[in-house]
N, C-alpha and C positions, 0 to 999 in steps of 0.2 A: 660204413666201418667208423668205430669211435675214435676219438682223438687219442685215447690211451693205446689202442691197438696200433695206430700209426707210429708211435714212438719206438715200438719194439724194433730191434735189429734181429733179423733171422739168420744165424750162423750155425754151422754143423755141430760144433762141440762146445759151444758157449751159451750158457743159460742166463735168463734174467738179465739181459743186456739191453740197455736203452740210452738214448741221448737225453740229456736235461735241457736241451734247447726247446724254445717254443713255449715256456711257462710264463704266464701273466705276471707282469710287475705292478707294484702298488703304484707307482708313478706313471703307469701307461706303458705300452709296448710289451715285449717279451724277451725272454732270454735268447741268446745266439746259439744256434746249433753247431755242432763240431768242436766245442770247447771241452766239454766233459761228458764221458761215458761212465756208466755204472754198470758192474756186472758180478756175477758169481765168479768162482775160482777159474783161472785160465788153464787149469790142469787138463781139460780134455780138448783144448784147442787143436783143430786140424791144420795141415798146411794150408788148406784153402782159406780158413779163418784168419791165419796170421797174414797172408797176402792181403785179404780184405782190409784188415786192420791197419796194415802198413801203407798199402798202395792206394787204397780208396778214402780211408778215414785220415790218413796221414799221421798216424799215431806216433808221438814222440816220448811219452812218459807213461808209466804205469806206477800207481801207488798201491802197494800190497799191504793191506791191513792184518794179515793173518799173523799168528804166533810163529816164532822160530820153529817150535815143533812141527807146526803144520807145513811150513816151508820145507823143512829138512825131510819130512815124510814124503812129500810130493816130488821134491827136487826142482831144478829151475824150469820155468815155463818155456814153452816153445817161443813165445813172444820175446822173452829175454835172450834166448839163444840166437834169435834173429837180429839182436842188436839194439832193441828198444830199451832205453834206460828204465831200470826198475828200482823203486826205492821202498824198502821195507820199513814199515811204520806200525809196530804192534800196538793195539789198543787195550790189551790186557796186561796186567803185571805179571811177573814172574810166578808161575804156578797157578795162574788164573785168578778170577775173583771169587770170593765167598761173600754172597749177599749177606748183608747184616739182618740180624733178627730185630724187627721193630715191632712196636705196639699198635702202629697205625695200620691203615688198609692200602698203603702205596702199592701200586702194581709192581711186582718183581722186575718187570721189563723197564719200567720208568727208572727204577734204582740202577738196574744194569747200564742203561744208557747213560745216565748221569755219572755212573761210575767210570766210564771211559774218559769223561772230562776230568774227574778228580784224579784217577790212577794214572792216566797217560795224556794229561792235558798238553805237555810239551810235544807229543807226537801229533796231536790233532792240530795244533798251531803249526807244526812244521809242515804238515800236509797243506794247509791252506796257504802257507807261505810259498810253497812251490807252485801251486796253482796261481798265484799273484805274481810269480817272477816275471821281470821284464821280457825275458826270452821264452816264456812258456809256450808250449805248443799244445796241440790236442792231447788230452790225458784221459786215461781210464783208471778208475779206482774199483778195487774189489777186495772182498774178504774170502769166506768160503761159500755162502750162499748168496752173498750180495745184498742182504736185507737188514742186518742188525748194525754191525760195525760200519758198513758202507752206507747204510741208510741214515745212521746218525751223522756221519761226516757230511754227506750230501745235503741233509736238511739244514745243518748249520750253514754251509755254503749258500744254499739258495735263500735262506731267511736273511743272511748277512747282505747279500746283493740286492735285496728288496723284492723278492718274488711273494706274491700274495700268499698270506698264511695258509688258506684253504688248499691252494696249489702245492705248497710244500708238503703238507700232510697227505695230500693225494698221491704225490709221487712216492712218498715212502710207502704207503699202503699198497701201491700198485704191484709191488713184488709178490703179494699173495697170490697173484694169478699164475706165478711160475713155480710155486713151492712143490706141487705134485710132480711137475716135470724134473725138478731138481732131484727128488726123492727117486724117481724111477731110473734116472741116469746113474745115481749113486748105487742103488741096489742091484741093478743090472751089472754093474762093474764088479760089485762085491760078491755076488751070488746069493744076497740076502734077500728075504722077502720084503715086500713093501709093508710099512707100518699099518696097522688097522685104523689108526686115527692119526692125522698130521695137523689137526686143527690148532694144537698149542703152538705149532711153528709159523702160523700164519700172522704176518704183520696186522696189527689193528690201529686204525686211525687215531683212536683216543689215547693210545700210548704216546705218539709223537706230539699230539696236541698238549698233553700234560707236561711233556719235557720243555716244549717251547714256551709254554705259559710259566713254567718255573724260571726259565732264563729271563723272560720278560720281567717278572717279579723282582728279580735279583740284579739283573744287569741293564734292563732297558731304561733308557733316558731319552726325554724330549722326543718321543715317538720313534726312536730308533729300535730295531728289533733287538731282542735279547741276545740273540746269537752274535750279532756284531759287538755288543757290549761285552759279552764273554770273551770273545777273541781279543779285544783291545785290553781287557783286564788280565789276560793271560800271555801277553807279550807280542801280539801282532800290532805293528805300527800302523798309524794312520795312512801313510803313503801306500803301504801294501793292500790295505783295505780298499783304498781308492781305486789301485790298479785292477783288483779283483773285481770290483763293480763294472769298471770300464770294459774289462774282458767279457764279462757276461752279457752287458747290456748296450754296449756302443753298436751304433749301426755299421 
């Protein structure tokens, strides 16, 4: 069994869910398990899933990165109804993003992910601040599929706490293994046919590599990852960054 498979959590109604513990750090050692889970929407969570998240994982907080429209459409999640604090932090501006027309060959997904940071930077920093709070407990972050908005936030966090860059990118790309299952659940629920081609929905490692390289070039200083530099430049304080690193890396 590969290390990637071992990281998955198998739940009845929750897709693309895994722990970001066990990832190698640039300074040696690895990230702690049980600190942060990432997943697709909690819309299909079963009672058994809720019990597992609360009683086994000890879940204390959910960061919901979906838009107000998505949240209103689906209603409160079963996890929220069970009493887990849920904080909505939309990563898209009102009305959604319109990708700018450019003359270069920048990948549209790279522009999209960087758009989260420019359009909703305050919400990105707010999410990290909650993860770094002194009383923070086990947290789950999700959007709809758990691969784009969630993938961008998690990549920033992992890079900021010192995870090896290849491992940050590999964690992002790992969601590709779950995209078919996501579409099967969605189409089964809606009665619509499976798309003929889902390849354009698959996360690609080179996209996140390019995003992080961009942050390195603009915000990296003295060997510090660009994600940490971006967070500090956008309102996160040094004390919160130190707490975040301690939460994810302390023995």
